[in-house]
ROLO-505873 format. One record per atom (N, C-alpha, C): residue number from 1; residue in one letter; atom name; x, y, z. Coordinates in steps of 0.2 Angstrom, whole numbers, always signed. Atoms other than C-alpha are relative to their C-alpha. Example, Ala and Ser with C-alpha at 12.3 -4.5 7.8 and 13.67 -1.06 7.14 Angstrom:
! residues 2
{1; 'A'; 'N'; {+4; -6; +0}}
{1; 'A'; 'CA'; {+62; -22; +39}}
{1; 'A'; 'C'; {+4; +6; +0}}
{2; 'S'; 'N'; {-4; -6; -1}}
{2; 'S'; 'CA'; {+68; -5; +36}}
{2; 'S'; 'C'; {-4; +5; +3}}
This chain:
! residues 99
{1; 'M'; 'N'; {+0; -4; -6}}
{1; 'M'; 'CA'; {+66; -31; -19}}
{1; 'M'; 'C'; {+3; -5; +5}}
{2; 'K'; 'N'; {-3; +3; -5}}
{2; 'K'; 'CA'; {+76; -35; -4}}
{2; 'K'; 'C'; {-6; -6; +5}}
{3; 'E'; 'N'; {+5; +5; -4}}
{3; 'E'; 'CA'; {+68; -50; +6}}
{3; 'E'; 'C'; {+0; +2; +7}}
{4; 'S'; 'N'; {+1; -3; -9}}
{4; 'S'; 'CA'; {+73; -41; +23}}
{4; 'S'; 'C'; {-5; +6; +0}}
{5; 'I'; 'N'; {+6; -4; +0}}
{5; 'I'; 'CA'; {+61; -27; +17}}
{5; 'I'; 'C'; {-7; -2; +0}}
{6; 'Y'; 'N'; {+6; +5; +0}}
{6; 'Y'; 'CA'; {+48; -40; +13}}
{6; 'Y'; 'C'; {-2; -1; +8}}
{7; 'N'; 'N'; {+1; +4; -6}}
{7; 'N'; 'CA'; {+51; -49; +29}}
{7; 'N'; 'C'; {-3; +6; +6}}
{8; 'K'; 'N'; {+0; -5; -6}}
{8; 'K'; 'CA'; {+51; -32; +41}}
{8; 'K'; 'C'; {-8; +3; -2}}
{9; 'V'; 'N'; {+7; -3; +1}}
{9; 'V'; 'CA'; {+35; -25; +31}}
{9; 'V'; 'C'; {-4; -6; +4}}
{10; 'K'; 'N'; {+4; +6; -3}}
{10; 'K'; 'CA'; {+26; -43; +35}}
{10; 'K'; 'C'; {-1; +1; +6}}
{11; 'Q'; 'N'; {+0; -1; -8}}
{11; 'Q'; 'CA'; {+31; -40; +53}}
{11; 'Q'; 'C'; {-4; +5; +3}}
{12; 'I'; 'N'; {+3; -6; -3}}
{12; 'I'; 'CA'; {+25; -24; +55}}
{12; 'I'; 'C'; {-9; -2; -1}}
{13; 'L'; 'N'; {+7; +2; +2}}
{13; 'L'; 'CA'; {+8; -29; +46}}
{13; 'L'; 'C'; {-4; -5; +5}}
{14; 'E'; 'N'; {+3; +6; -5}}
{14; 'E'; 'CA'; {+5; -44; +58}}
{14; 'E'; 'C'; {+0; +4; +7}}
{15; 'D'; 'N'; {+0; -3; -7}}
{15; 'D'; 'CA'; {+10; -33; +74}}
{15; 'D'; 'C'; {-5; +6; +0}}
{16; 'H'; 'N'; {+3; -6; +0}}
{16; 'H'; 'CA'; {+1; -17; +69}}
{16; 'H'; 'C'; {-4; +1; -5}}
{17; 'P'; 'N'; {+6; +1; +5}}
{17; 'P'; 'CA'; {-16; -20; +60}}
{17; 'P'; 'C'; {-1; +6; -4}}
{18; 'R'; 'N'; {+1; -6; +2}}
{18; 'R'; 'CA'; {-18; -1; +57}}
{18; 'R'; 'C'; {+5; +1; -7}}
{19; 'A'; 'N'; {-5; -1; +3}}
{19; 'A'; 'CA'; {-3; -2; +46}}
{19; 'A'; 'C'; {-1; -4; -8}}
{20; 'R'; 'N'; {+3; +5; +6}}
{20; 'R'; 'CA'; {-13; -14; +34}}
{20; 'R'; 'C'; {-4; +5; -5}}
{21; 'E'; 'N'; {+3; -4; +5}}
{21; 'E'; 'CA'; {-23; +1; +27}}
{21; 'E'; 'C'; {+2; +8; +0}}
{22; 'S'; 'N'; {-2; -7; +0}}
{22; 'S'; 'CA'; {-12; +16; +31}}
{22; 'S'; 'C'; {+8; +2; -2}}
{23; 'Y'; 'N'; {-7; -1; +3}}
{23; 'Y'; 'CA'; {+5; +20; +22}}
{23; 'Y'; 'C'; {+3; +4; +6}}
{24; 'P'; 'N'; {-3; -4; -5}}
{24; 'P'; 'CA'; {+8; +34; +36}}
{24; 'P'; 'C'; {+2; -4; +5}}
{25; 'V'; 'N'; {-1; +4; -7}}
{25; 'V'; 'CA'; {+7; +21; +50}}
{25; 'V'; 'C'; {+6; -5; -3}}
{26; 'L'; 'N'; {-4; +3; +1}}
{26; 'L'; 'CA'; {+16; +9; +40}}
{26; 'L'; 'C'; {+8; +2; +0}}
{27; 'H'; 'N'; {-8; -5; +0}}
{27; 'H'; 'CA'; {+31; +22; +36}}
{27; 'H'; 'C'; {+1; +1; +8}}
{28; 'K'; 'N'; {-2; -2; -7}}
{28; 'K'; 'CA'; {+31; +26; +56}}
{28; 'K'; 'C'; {+3; -5; +2}}
{29; 'H'; 'N'; {-2; +6; -4}}
{29; 'H'; 'CA'; {+33; +9; +61}}
{29; 'H'; 'C'; {+7; -4; -4}}
{30; 'F'; 'N'; {-7; +2; +4}}
{30; 'F'; 'CA'; {+47; +4; +46}}
{30; 'F'; 'C'; {+5; +4; +1}}
{31; 'Y'; 'N'; {-7; -5; -1}}
{31; 'Y'; 'CA'; {+58; +19; +49}}
{31; 'Y'; 'C'; {+1; +1; +7}}
{32; 'N'; 'N'; {-1; -1; -6}}
{32; 'N'; 'CA'; {+56; +20; +67}}
{32; 'N'; 'C'; {+6; +3; +3}}
{33; 'T'; 'N'; {-6; -2; -1}}
{33; 'T'; 'CA'; {+70; +32; +70}}
{33; 'T'; 'C'; {-1; +6; +4}}
{34; 'E'; 'N'; {+0; -6; -4}}
{34; 'E'; 'CA'; {+74; +47; +81}}
{34; 'E'; 'C'; {+1; +6; -4}}
{35; 'E'; 'N'; {-3; -5; +4}}
{35; 'E'; 'CA'; {+82; +58; +67}}
{35; 'E'; 'C'; {-5; +4; -3}}
{36; 'S'; 'N'; {+5; -5; +3}}
{36; 'S'; 'CA'; {+74; +72; +58}}
{36; 'S'; 'C'; {-1; -3; -7}}
{37; 'F'; 'N'; {+3; +2; +6}}
{37; 'F'; 'CA'; {+63; +70; +44}}
{37; 'F'; 'C'; {+5; +1; -6}}
{38; 'H'; 'N'; {-5; -3; +5}}
{38; 'H'; 'CA'; {+76; +80; +34}}
{38; 'H'; 'C'; {+6; -5; -1}}
{39; 'D'; 'N'; {-5; +4; +0}}
{39; 'D'; 'CA'; {+90; +67; +38}}
{39; 'D'; 'C'; {-2; -5; -2}}
{40; 'A'; 'N'; {+3; +6; +3}}
{40; 'A'; 'CA'; {+79; +53; +34}}
{40; 'A'; 'C'; {+0; -1; -7}}
{41; 'L'; 'N'; {-1; -1; +7}}
{41; 'L'; 'CA'; {+76; +59; +17}}
{41; 'L'; 'C'; {+6; +1; -3}}
{42; 'R'; 'N'; {-6; +0; +3}}
{42; 'R'; 'CA'; {+93; +63; +14}}
{42; 'R'; 'C'; {+3; -8; -1}}
{43; 'K'; 'N'; {-3; +8; +0}}
{43; 'K'; 'CA'; {+98; +44; +19}}
{43; 'K'; 'C'; {-4; -4; -5}}
{44; 'M'; 'N'; {+3; +3; +5}}
{44; 'M'; 'CA'; {+84; +39; +7}}
{44; 'M'; 'C'; {+3; +2; -6}}
{45; 'Y'; 'N'; {-2; -1; +5}}
{45; 'Y'; 'CA'; {+91; +48; -7}}
{45; 'Y'; 'C'; {+8; -2; -1}}
{46; 'E'; 'N'; {-7; +4; +1}}
{46; 'E'; 'CA'; {+109; +42; -4}}
{46; 'E'; 'C'; {-1; -7; -1}}
{47; 'G'; 'N'; {-1; +8; +0}}
{47; 'G'; 'CA'; {+103; +24; -3}}
{47; 'G'; 'C'; {+1; -3; +6}}
{48; 'D'; 'N'; {-1; +4; -7}}
{48; 'D'; 'CA'; {+105; +20; +15}}
{48; 'D'; 'C'; {-6; -2; +3}}
{49; 'L'; 'N'; {+7; +1; -2}}
{49; 'L'; 'CA'; {+86; +19; +18}}
{49; 'L'; 'C'; {-4; -2; -6}}
{50; 'P'; 'N'; {+4; +1; +6}}
{50; 'P'; 'CA'; {+73; +11; +7}}
{50; 'P'; 'C'; {-5; +7; -2}}
{51; 'K'; 'N'; {+5; -5; +2}}
{51; 'K'; 'CA'; {+62; +24; -2}}
{51; 'K'; 'C'; {-7; -2; +2}}
{52; 'L'; 'N'; {+6; -1; -2}}
{52; 'L'; 'CA'; {+45; +28; +3}}
{52; 'L'; 'C'; {-4; -7; -5}}
{53; 'G'; 'N'; {+3; +3; +4}}
{53; 'G'; 'CA'; {+38; +19; -13}}
{53; 'G'; 'C'; {+2; -7; +1}}
{54; 'T'; 'N'; {-2; +7; -1}}
{54; 'T'; 'CA'; {+48; +3; -10}}
{54; 'T'; 'C'; {-4; -4; +6}}
{55; 'V'; 'N'; {+3; +3; -7}}
{55; 'V'; 'CA'; {+40; +0; +8}}
{55; 'V'; 'C'; {-7; -1; -2}}
{56; 'E'; 'N'; {+7; +0; +1}}
{56; 'E'; 'CA'; {+23; +4; +0}}
{56; 'E'; 'C'; {-1; -6; -6}}
{57; 'R'; 'N'; {+0; +6; +6}}
{57; 'R'; 'CA'; {+27; -9; -15}}
{57; 'R'; 'C'; {+0; -7; +5}}
{58; 'A'; 'N'; {-2; +6; -4}}
{58; 'A'; 'CA'; {+33; -22; -2}}
{58; 'A'; 'C'; {-7; -2; +3}}
{59; 'R'; 'N'; {+6; +2; -4}}
{59; 'R'; 'CA'; {+16; -21; +8}}
{59; 'R'; 'C'; {-5; -2; -5}}
{60; 'R'; 'N'; {+5; +4; +6}}
{60; 'R'; 'CA'; {+6; -24; -9}}
{60; 'R'; 'C'; {+2; -6; -1}}
{61; 'M'; 'N'; {-1; +6; +2}}
{61; 'M'; 'CA'; {+16; -38; -12}}
{61; 'M'; 'C'; {-1; -5; +6}}
{62; 'V'; 'N'; {+2; +4; -5}}
{62; 'V'; 'CA'; {+14; -45; +6}}
{62; 'V'; 'C'; {-8; -1; +1}}
{63; 'Q'; 'N'; {+7; +1; +0}}
{63; 'Q'; 'CA'; {-5; -42; +6}}
{63; 'Q'; 'C'; {-2; -5; -6}}
{64; 'E'; 'N'; {+2; +4; +5}}
{64; 'E'; 'CA'; {-6; -51; -11}}
{64; 'E'; 'C'; {+1; -7; +2}}
{65; 'S'; 'N'; {+0; +5; -2}}
{65; 'S'; 'CA'; {+3; -66; -4}}
{65; 'S'; 'C'; {-3; -2; +6}}
{66; 'N'; 'N'; {+3; +0; -7}}
{66; 'N'; 'CA'; {-5; -65; +13}}
{66; 'N'; 'C'; {-8; +4; +1}}
{67; 'P'; 'N'; {+6; -4; +0}}
{67; 'P'; 'CA'; {-23; -61; +11}}
{67; 'P'; 'C'; {-3; +2; +7}}
{68; 'E'; 'N'; {+3; -1; -4}}
{68; 'E'; 'CA'; {-26; -61; +28}}
{68; 'E'; 'C'; {+3; +7; +5}}
{69; 'L'; 'N'; {-3; -6; -2}}
{69; 'L'; 'CA'; {-15; -46; +31}}
{69; 'L'; 'C'; {-2; +5; -4}}
{70; 'R'; 'N'; {+2; -6; +4}}
{70; 'R'; 'CA'; {-25; -35; +20}}
{70; 'R'; 'C'; {-4; +3; +5}}
{71; 'G'; 'N'; {+3; -3; -3}}
{71; 'G'; 'CA'; {-34; -22; +28}}
{71; 'G'; 'C'; {-8; -2; +2}}
{72; 'D'; 'N'; {+7; +1; -1}}
{72; 'D'; 'CA'; {-53; -22; +35}}
{72; 'D'; 'C'; {-5; +2; -5}}
{73; 'T'; 'N'; {+4; -2; +5}}
{73; 'T'; 'CA'; {-60; -12; +21}}
{73; 'T'; 'C'; {+2; -2; -7}}
{74; 'Y'; 'N'; {-2; +3; +6}}
{74; 'Y'; 'CA'; {-52; -22; +7}}
{74; 'Y'; 'C'; {-7; -3; -4}}
{75; 'D'; 'N'; {+6; +3; +3}}
{75; 'D'; 'CA'; {-68; -32; +3}}
{75; 'D'; 'C'; {-5; +5; -2}}
{76; 'Y'; 'N'; {+3; -6; +2}}
{76; 'Y'; 'CA'; {-78; -16; +3}}
{76; 'Y'; 'C'; {+2; +4; -6}}
{77; 'R'; 'N'; {-4; -3; +7}}
{77; 'R'; 'CA'; {-65; -8; -10}}
{77; 'R'; 'C'; {-2; -4; -5}}
{78; 'V'; 'N'; {+1; +4; +8}}
{78; 'V'; 'CA'; {-66; -23; -22}}
{78; 'V'; 'C'; {-7; +1; -1}}
{79; 'D'; 'N'; {+8; +0; +2}}
{79; 'D'; 'CA'; {-86; -22; -21}}
{79; 'D'; 'C'; {+0; +6; -4}}
{80; 'K'; 'N'; {+1; -6; +3}}
{80; 'K'; 'CA'; {-86; -4; -25}}
{80; 'K'; 'C'; {+4; +2; -6}}
{81; 'E'; 'N'; {-3; -1; +5}}
{81; 'E'; 'CA'; {-73; -5; -37}}
{81; 'E'; 'C'; {-4; -3; -5}}
{82; 'E'; 'N'; {+4; +4; +5}}
{82; 'E'; 'CA'; {-83; -18; -47}}
{82; 'E'; 'C'; {-7; +5; -2}}
{83; 'C'; 'N'; {+5; -5; +2}}
{83; 'C'; 'CA'; {-99; -6; -46}}
{83; 'C'; 'C'; {+1; +6; -4}}
{84; 'I'; 'N'; {-3; -6; +5}}
{84; 'I'; 'CA'; {-89; +9; -53}}
{84; 'I'; 'C'; {+1; -3; -7}}
{85; 'R'; 'N'; {-1; +2; +7}}
{85; 'R'; 'CA'; {-83; -2; -67}}
{85; 'R'; 'C'; {-6; -1; -4}}
{86; 'Q'; 'N'; {+6; +2; +3}}
{86; 'Q'; 'CA'; {-100; -8; -71}}
{86; 'Q'; 'C'; {-4; +6; -2}}
{87; 'S'; 'N'; {+3; -7; +1}}
{87; 'S'; 'CA'; {-107; +10; -69}}
{87; 'S'; 'C'; {+4; +3; -8}}
{88; 'I'; 'N'; {-6; -3; +6}}
{88; 'I'; 'CA'; {-92; +15; -83}}
{88; 'I'; 'C'; {-3; -3; -6}}
{89; 'N'; 'N'; {+2; +4; +6}}
{89; 'N'; 'CA'; {-97; +2; -94}}
{89; 'N'; 'C'; {-7; +1; -2}}
{90; 'I'; 'N'; {+7; -1; +2}}
{90; 'I'; 'CA'; {-115; +6; -94}}
{90; 'I'; 'C'; {+0; +7; -4}}
{91; 'K'; 'N'; {+0; -6; +3}}
{91; 'K'; 'CA'; {-112; +24; -98}}
{91; 'K'; 'C'; {+4; +1; -6}}
{92; 'S'; 'N'; {-2; +0; +6}}
{92; 'S'; 'CA'; {-100; +20; -111}}
{92; 'S'; 'C'; {-4; -4; -5}}
{93; 'E'; 'N'; {+6; +2; +6}}
{93; 'E'; 'CA'; {-113; +10; -120}}
{93; 'E'; 'C'; {-5; +4; -2}}
{94; 'E'; 'N'; {+4; -4; +1}}
{94; 'E'; 'CA'; {-125; +23; -118}}
{94; 'E'; 'C'; {+2; +5; -5}}
{95; 'I'; 'N'; {-3; -6; +5}}
{95; 'I'; 'CA'; {-113; +36; -127}}
{95; 'I'; 'C'; {+1; -4; -7}}
{96; 'L'; 'N'; {-1; +3; +8}}
{96; 'L'; 'CA'; {-109; +23; -141}}
{96; 'L'; 'C'; {-7; +0; -4}}
{97; 'M'; 'N'; {+6; +0; +3}}
{97; 'M'; 'CA'; {-127; +21; -143}}
{97; 'M'; 'C'; {-3; +6; -5}}
{98; 'E'; 'N'; {+1; -6; +3}}
{98; 'E'; 'CA'; {-129; +39; -146}}
{98; 'E'; 'C'; {+4; +4; -6}}
{99; 'L'; 'N'; {-3; -3; +5}}
{99; 'L'; 'CA'; {-117; +41; -158}}
{99; 'L'; 'C'; {-3; -2; -8}}
């Protein structure tokens, strides 16, 4: 990944906290352009602009390296994920016991 994309995304996350949890907000600030959506997509296709997925991946990389730039709901989602994993494991064990 180009360092300039990483740095631009990092700056956006520092300046615009809502972009920490919202890809549309991140994209709005990253592409900050006056041209039509169709023209922007064409430029992405032609390689003149980074693709949406590239910008999204850069956000994940920035947030992994800089935990302070994670969104406000990060801890909640991690806790919820653990509860769901435990629930799935319990259900799996119950199903295996029935076999």
